[in-house]
C-alpha positions in Angstrom: -7.2 -138.4 7.2 -6.5 -134.7 6.8 -2.8 -135.4 6.3 -3.6 -137.9 3.5 -5.8 -135.4 1.7 -3.0 -132.7 2.1 -0.4 -135.1 0.7 -2.7 -136.1 -2.2 -3.4 -132.4 -2.9 0.4 -131.5 -2.9 1.1 -134.5 -5.3 -1.6 -133.3 -7.7 -0.4 -129.7 -7.6 3.3 -130.5 -8.1 2.5 -133.0 -10.9 0.5 -130.3 -12.7 3.8 -128.6 -13.4 5.8 -131.7 -14.4 5.8 -133.2 -17.9 7.8 -136.2 -19.1 11.5 -136.5 -18.3 13.6 -135.1 -21.2 17.1 -136.3 -21.8 19.9 -134.6 -23.8 20.8 -136.3 -27.0 23.9 -137.8 -25.3 22.0 -138.9 -22.2 24.4 -136.9 -20.0 21.7 -134.8 -18.3 17.9 -134.4 -18.0 15.1 -132.4 -16.6 11.3 -132.7 -16.3 10.0 -129.6 -18.1 6.5 -128.3 -17.4 3.5 -129.8 -19.2 2.7 -128.2 -22.6 6.0 -126.3 -22.9 7.5 -126.5 -26.4 11.0 -127.6 -27.1 13.4 -125.5 -29.3 16.8 -126.8 -30.1 19.7 -124.5 -31.0 23.0 -125.8 -32.5 26.2 -123.8 -32.8 29.9 -124.4 -33.0 30.0 -124.4 -29.1 27.4 -127.2 -29.0 23.6 -127.6 -28.5 21.3 -125.6 -26.3 17.7 -126.6 -25.6 15.0 -124.2 -24.6 11.5 -124.9 -23.4 9.0 -122.1 -24.0 5.8 -121.6 -21.9 2.5 -121.9 -23.9 2.0 -118.1 -23.5 5.6 -117.4 -24.7 6.4 -115.4 -21.6 8.8 -117.8 -19.9 11.8 -119.9 -21.0 13.8 -122.7 -19.5 17.2 -123.2 -21.2 19.7 -126.0 -20.7 23.1 -126.7 -22.1 26.3 -128.5 -21.2 30.1 -128.2 -21.5 32.3 -131.3 -21.3 35.8 -132.1 -20.1 35.9 -129.0 -17.9 38.5 -129.2 -15.1 37.4 -127.4 -12.0 38.6 -127.3 -8.4 36.8 -129.3 -5.8 34.7 -126.2 -4.9 33.1 -124.8 -8.0 34.2 -121.1 -8.5 31.4 -118.6 -8.6 32.7 -117.4 -12.0 31.2 -120.6 -13.6 27.7 -119.2 -13.0 28.5 -115.5 -13.4 29.9 -116.0 -16.9 26.4 -116.9 -18.1 25.0 -113.5 -16.8 27.5 -110.9 -18.0 24.8 -108.3 -18.8 22.6 -109.1 -15.7 22.9 -108.1 -12.0 22.7 -110.7 -9.3 19.7 -110.1 -6.9 20.5 -113.0 -4.4 23.7 -114.3 -3.1 25.3 -117.3 -4.9 24.5 -120.4 -2.9 26.0 -123.9 -3.2 23.4 -126.5 -4.0 23.2 -130.2 -4.6 20.9 -132.3 -6.7 20.6 -135.8 -8.2 24.2 -136.7 -9.2 25.6 -133.1 -9.1 26.8 -130.2 -7.0 26.6 -126.6 -8.1 25.7 -123.0 -7.7 22.3 -121.1 -7.7 21.5 -117.4 -8.0 18.8 -115.1 -9.2 19.4 -112.2 -11.7 17.7 -109.2 -13.2 18.5 -107.2 -16.3 19.5 -103.5 -16.3 15.9 -102.1 -16.5 14.6 -104.9 -14.2 12.0 -106.0 -16.7 13.2 -109.7 -16.8 14.3 -112.0 -14.1 16.3 -115.2 -14.2 17.0 -118.2 -11.9 20.4 -119.7 -12.8 22.0 -123.0 -11.8 25.4 -124.3 -12.8 25.6 -128.0 -12.0 28.5 -130.4 -12.4 29.4 -134.0 -12.1 33.0 -135.0 -12.7 34.1 -132.9 -15.8 30.6 -132.1 -17.1 29.0 -128.7 -16.3 25.4 -128.1 -17.1 23.9 -124.6 -17.2 20.2 -124.3 -16.4 18.6 -120.9 -16.8 14.9 -120.0 -16.3 13.6 -116.6 -17.4 10.3 -114.7 -17.2 9.2 -111.0 -17.1 9.7 -109.5 -13.7 6.0 -109.0 -13.2 5.2 -112.7 -14.0 8.3 -114.3 -12.4 6.6 -115.4 -9.1 3.8 -117.1 -11.0 6.4 -119.2 -12.8 8.5 -119.9 -9.7 6.7 -123.2 -8.8 7.4 -124.5 -12.3 11.0 -123.3 -12.2 11.6 -124.8 -8.8 10.1 -128.1 -10.0 12.4 -128.2 -13.0 15.5 -127.3 -10.9 14.7 -130.1 -8.5 14.3 -132.5 -11.4 17.8 -131.8 -12.9 19.8 -135.0 -13.1 23.3 -135.6 -14.4 24.3 -139.0 -15.6 26.6 -140.9 -13.2 
């Protein structure tokens, strides 16, 4: 009985972070952003980038993709590092896997250590998706459950 209550409690807590699955316009990748976070779309010559802002405006989740990228079997660390040229890594780069992808994961901070990021570069075949999650250093840990939930929800089309 206690284990059922614990499982139900965990399901309720984790679902409080998750919203409805969001898909890129081309249906190549998706995430489940946190509830009540607002979507902002940015378009440039390089393509589209999608950001989800927290209701208090402190945190952001950003996702974008590059297509027809030819990479070796083991993704080079540079793929993730190129997204964080001004930041300093605070954890080692680790190889990770998700639903339909393999990739890299690392945390970063800016020069004055006021902001912190969690970065993931994920790929399936020749598609590479960059998922970054940012919050002020002092608030980062309070956003970590939402960031972890989004990272676990990342899906690349097969």
